C-alpha positions in Angstrom: -8.3 18.7 22.4 -6.8 15.2 23.6 -6.3 12.4 21.3 -8.4 9.1 22.2 -6.4 6.1 21.2 -9.5 3.8 22.1 -10.7 1.1 19.6 -11.1 3.3 16.8 -11.2 2.4 12.8 -10.8 4.3 9.7 -12.4 2.7 6.7 -11.9 3.9 3.1 -13.9 2.8 -0.1 -12.8 4.3 -3.4 -14.4 4.5 -6.9 -11.7 4.6 -9.5 -12.0 4.1 -13.0 -9.0 3.5 -15.3 -8.8 3.5 -19.1 -7.0 1.1 -21.3 -3.9 -0.4 -18.9 -2.4 -3.5 -17.4 -2.0 -2.4 -13.7 -1.1 -5.6 -12.4 0.2 -8.4 -14.4 -0.1 -12.1 -13.6 2.8 -14.8 -14.5 1.7 -14.6 -18.5 1.4 -10.8 -18.9 -2.0 -10.6 -18.7 -4.0 -8.4 -16.3 -4.9 -9.9 -12.8 -8.4 -11.0 -12.8 -10.9 -13.1 -10.7 -14.4 -14.5 -10.6 -16.8 -12.9 -8.1 -20.6 -13.1 -8.7 -19.9 -15.4 -11.2 -18.4 -12.6 -13.8 -15.2 -12.0 -14.6 -13.6 -9.1 -13.2 -10.3 -7.2 -13.0 -8.3 -7.3 -10.2 -5.5 -5.2 -8.7 -3.7 -7.0 -6.2 -3.4 -5.3 -2.5 0.1 -5.9 -2.4 0.5 -3.7 -5.6 -1.7 -0.9 -4.1 0.7 -0.9 -0.7 3.5 -0.3 -2.8 1.8 2.4 -5.1 0.9 4.2 -1.8 4.0 3.8 0.2 5.7 5.3 -3.0 3.6 8.2 -3.3 5.7 11.1 -2.8 2.8 12.8 -0.7 3.4 9.8 1.6 6.9 10.4 3.1 6.4 14.5 2.7 3.3 14.4 5.1 4.9 12.1 7.5 8.3 13.9 7.4 9.8 10.3 8.2 11.7 8.2 5.7 9.9 5.0 4.9 11.2 1.4 5.5 12.9 -0.3 2.5 12.3 -3.5 1.3 15.7 -5.3 0.4 18.0 -8.8 0.2 20.8 -5.9 0.0 21.1 -5.0 3.9 24.3 -6.5 4.2 25.8 -4.3 1.3 24.0 -1.7 2.9 25.5 -1.9 6.6 29.0 -2.4 5.0 28.7 0.4 3.4 27.8 2.5 6.2 30.7 0.9 8.3 33.2 2.7 5.6 32.6 5.7 7.4 34.8 4.5 10.4 36.8 1.6 8.5 38.1 1.0 4.9 38.9 -2.6 5.2 36.0 -3.7 3.1 35.9 -7.6 4.0 36.0 -7.0 7.8 32.7 -4.5 7.3 31.3 -7.2 5.0 32.2 -9.8 7.6 30.6 -8.0 10.4 27.3 -7.0 8.4 27.1 -10.8 7.2 27.3 -12.1 10.8 24.9 -9.7 11.9 22.0 -9.8 9.7 22.2 -13.3 9.6 21.6 -13.4 13.3 18.9 -10.8 13.5 17.0 -10.9 10.2 17.7 -13.8 7.8 20.1 -16.8 6.6 21.7 -16.0 3.2 20.6 -16.7 -0.5 22.0 -20.3 -1.5 23.0 -19.1 -4.9 24.1 -15.4 -4.2 25.5 -15.4 -0.8 26.0 -11.7 -0.6 21.9 -11.4 -0.6 19.6 -12.5 2.0 17.4 -15.5 1.2 14.3 -13.2 1.6 13.3 -9.7 1.3 13.5 -8.0 4.5 11.5 -4.5 5.6 13.7 -2.2 7.5 13.6 1.2 8.5 16.4 3.5 8.3 16.7 3.8 12.1 17.5 0.1 12.2 20.0 0.5 9.9 21.9 3.4 11.5 21.6 1.7 14.7 23.2 -1.4 13.4 25.9 0.6 11.6 26.6 2.8 14.9 27.0 -0.1 16.9 29.0 -2.6 14.8 31.4 0.2 14.5 32.5 -0.6 17.8 32.7 -4.0 17.4 36.0 -5.9 17.6 34.9 -9.8 17.7 32.2 -12.2 16.9 31.0 -12.0 20.4 30.6 -7.9 20.2 28.5 -8.6 17.0 26.4 -11.5 19.0 26.0 -9.1 21.5 24.8 -6.3 19.1 22.3 -8.8 18.0 21.0 -10.0 20.8 20.1 -6.1 21.8 18.3 -5.4 18.3 16.7 -8.5 18.9 15.3 -7.3 22.1 14.1 -3.8 20.7 12.4 -5.9 17.9 10.5 -7.9 20.7 8.6 -4.7 21.4 7.1 -4.9 18.1 7.2 -1.3 17.3 9.0 0.5 14.5 9.7 4.5 13.5 8.8 4.0 9.9 5.1 4.9 9.3 5.0 2.7 6.4 6.1 -0.7 8.2 3.8 0.6 10.9 0.9 0.6 8.5 1.4 -2.5 6.7 3.5 -4.4 9.1 6.4 -7.0 8.3 6.9 -10.9 8.8 10.5 -12.4 9.6 9.8 -15.9 9.3 12.8 -16.8 10.9 12.2 -14.8 13.8 8.9 -14.3 14.8 9.2 -12.5 17.6 10.1 -9.5 15.7 6.9 -9.5 13.5 4.8 -6.6 13.5 1.0 -6.8 13.0 -0.4 -4.8 10.2 -2.4 -1.5 11.2 -3.9 -1.6 8.0 -5.5 -4.1 5.6 -6.1 -3.5 1.9 -8.3 -5.6 -0.2 -7.6 -6.6 -3.8 -9.5 -4.1 -5.8 -11.8 -5.2 -8.2 -14.0 -4.1 -11.4 -17.4 -3.0 -10.4 -18.5 -4.7 -13.8 -17.8 -7.6 -16.1 -14.5 -7.2 -18.1 -13.2 -8.7 -21.3 -9.3 -8.7 -21.4 -8.6 -7.3 -24.8 -5.1 -7.5 -26.9 -3.1 -4.8 -28.2 -1.0 -6.1 -31.7 2.0 -3.8 -31.9 4.4 -3.2 -34.4 7.9 -0.9 -34.6 10.0 -0.3 -37.2 13.8 0.1 -37.9 14.1 4.0 -38.8 17.6 3.3 -40.5 16.7 0.5 -42.6 16.8 1.5 -46.6 13.8 2.9 -47.9 13.1 0.1 -50.3 12.7 -2.5 -47.7 9.5 -2.9 -46.1 7.7 -4.4 -43.2 8.0 -4.1 -39.4 11.0 -5.1 -37.5 9.4 -5.9 -34.4 6.3 -7.5 -33.6 4.5 -8.3 -30.2 1.3 -8.2 -28.2 0.1 -6.8 -25.0 -2.7 -7.5 -23.1 -4.8 -4.9 -21.2 -8.4 -3.8 -20.1 -10.4 -0.7 -18.7 -12.6 -1.0 -15.5 -14.0 0.9 -12.7 -12.8 -0.6 -9.5 -14.0 -0.5 -6.0 -11.2 -0.3 -3.6 -11.3 -0.9 0.5 -9.1 -0.7 3.1 -9.5 -0.3 6.9 -6.9 1.4 9.3 -6.7 0.0 13.0 -6.4 3.2 14.9 -5.1 1.7 18.2 -2.9 -0.5 16.6 -1.1 2.2 14.4 -0.2 4.0 17.7 1.1 0.9 19.3 3.0 -0.1 16.3 4.3 3.6 16.5 5.3 3.3 20.2 3.1 5.6 21.4 3.9 8.6 19.0 0.4 9.8 18.6 1.6 12.8 16.6 3.5 10.5 14.1 0.3 8.4 13.9 -1.9 11.4 13.2 0.4 12.3 10.4 0.6 8.7 9.2 -3.2 8.2 9.0 -2.8 12.0 6.8 -0.3 10.5 4.7 -2.1 7.1 4.1 -5.4 8.9 3.1 -3.6 11.2 0.7 -1.4 8.4 -0.8 -4.5 6.3 -1.4 -6.2 8.9 -3.2 -3.2 9.5 -5.2 -2.0 6.0 -5.4 -1.5 4.8 -9.3 -0.1 1.3 -9.9 2.9 1.9 -12.1 2.6 -1.6 -14.4 2.9 -0.9 -18.2 2.9 2.9 -17.3 5.1 4.1 -20.1 3.0 2.4 -22.6 -0.6 3.3 -21.2 0.1 6.4 -18.7 -2.7 5.3 -16.3 -2.4 8.4 -14.3 -6.5 9.0 -13.1 -7.4 10.1 -9.8 -10.5 8.6 -8.1 -14.0 10.1 -8.6 -15.3 9.3 -5.3 -14.1 8.6 -1.9 -15.8 7.7 1.3 -13.9 7.6 4.5 -15.6 6.6 8.0 -14.0 6.7 11.4 -15.9 3.7 13.4 -16.2 2.8 17.0 -14.9 -0.6 17.0 -16.7 -1.1 20.4 -19.8 -0.6 19.0 -19.6 -2.3 15.5 -17.8 -4.3 13.3 -15.9 -3.0 10.1 -18.0 -3.1 6.7 -16.5 -3.8 3.3 -19.1 -2.4 0.8 -17.9 -5.0 -2.2 -21.2 -7.0 -2.2 -22.7 -4.0 -3.7 -21.0 -5.1 -6.7 -21.7 -9.0 -6.3 -24.1 -8.6 -9.2 -22.0 -6.9 -11.7 -22.9 -3.3 -13.0 -24.2 -3.2 -16.7 -24.6 0.5 -18.3 -24.1 1.9 -21.3 -23.5 5.3 -20.2 -20.1 4.8 -18.1 -19.7 2.7 -14.4 -18.7 5.7 -12.3 -22.2 7.2 -11.5 -23.9 3.9 -12.0 -21.5 2.3 -9.3 -21.8 5.1 -7.1 -25.4 4.9 -7.1 -25.3 1.1 -6.5 -22.7 2.0 -3.3 -25.0 4.7 -1.8 -27.9 2.0 -2.2 -25.8 -0.4 -0.1 -24.4 1.8 2.3 -28.1 3.4 3.4 -29.3 -0.6 3.6 -26.1 -1.6 5.7 -26.8 1.4 8.2 -31.0 0.7 8.4 -30.1 -3.0 9.4 -27.2 -2.7 11.1 -28.1 0.7 12.6 -25.1 3.5 12.6 -24.2 3.8 16.5 -20.6 3.0 15.7 -20.3 5.4 12.8 -18.6 8.7 14.3 -17.6 10.3 11.1 -18.4 10.1 7.7 -16.8 12.0 5.0 -17.3 11.9 1.2 -15.2 13.9 -1.5 -16.3 13.4 -5.1 -15.2 15.2 -8.3 -17.5 17.8 -9.5 -19.3 15.7 -12.3 -19.8 12.7 -10.1 -23.8 12.2 -9.1 -24.7 12.0 -5.5 -27.6 10.9 -3.6 -29.1 12.4 -0.6 -26.8 10.4 2.0 -23.7 10.9 0.3 -24.6 14.6 -0.4 -25.1 15.7 3.4 -21.7 13.9 4.3 -19.8 15.6 1.2 -17.2 17.8 1.5 -15.5 20.7 -0.5 -12.1 19.5 -1.1 -9.9 16.9 -0.7 -7.8 18.6 2.1 -11.3 18.8 4.3 -11.8 15.2 3.6 -8.3 14.3 5.2 -8.9 16.7 8.3 -12.5 15.5 8.8 -11.1 12.0 9.1 -8.3 13.2 11.3 -10.4 15.3 13.5 -12.8 12.3 14.1 -9.9 10.3 15.6 -9.7 12.8 18.5 
């Protein structure tokens, strides 16, 4: 079977319920929120879920390729690599600094050992820099190395699956930018949520027994919600970003699906332990030449109201909206539809027809749908 790299995309729709948590804080320490449909919702930013996805162990285990790294410490990293061939730390740092400022970014005004911005770099780039700077004898040699890597960057490809998915931007060197193959929406609650506050106390274990009272007090904001999550992955763009490596692109799709299912933002994890799994997963392979992508978020523009939990009601609302979309716009562009759901979840006829038996079956159905 040959792989078709025509314009296809994978659309991912997830219903994911969390108990009392603070998954993604704003600048005041409160859970991020928004108003949608005139109602207050809890929100988890797309950037938060992207980090949770790329740091899921299953992601790298599935791609079998090291992830990229976001860092301001690229100079230090390259300089350490150069120590294998030279113990002159000052020279190594000087070479690394000249190289990084030429290729990536100016330096932080207050911390000249750091770059001014976070860089998103692959292990291949770092190894290339070390291997070539080891041979540098002069500033001219460093400039030649920088020019050579800039030419490579101009191809706008990468060896790191996570960079290929989520892209990167170098404001000072726009020719090196990589457009993301994947777009993630902010996750929002399917219902109205009121943020709550936990008042906590702590006691000094070693204080005298006749001394009463707490030794520390404070508050933590939290909320519980059932979220709708949406993502879209451009198959052709992913293959292009990975320099035509179709095998790695297929592994990246599989890794993205598995990691998206397992992703749990780490915010306030020690005090809330929010390790839940999604109750419902809908994935679609679409022929983009025959139709535009569909986010189903407007299924929840009118917030859900329920006294019997939000999961089943949210799935029911989602299915009703899905059926309306397929009836109105048609289904010619839909090449594969796969549903994975927890055994306790209630599905209607449309989603039951597309239901598979396991998470692996769900992933394999989508990967095969791209072929």
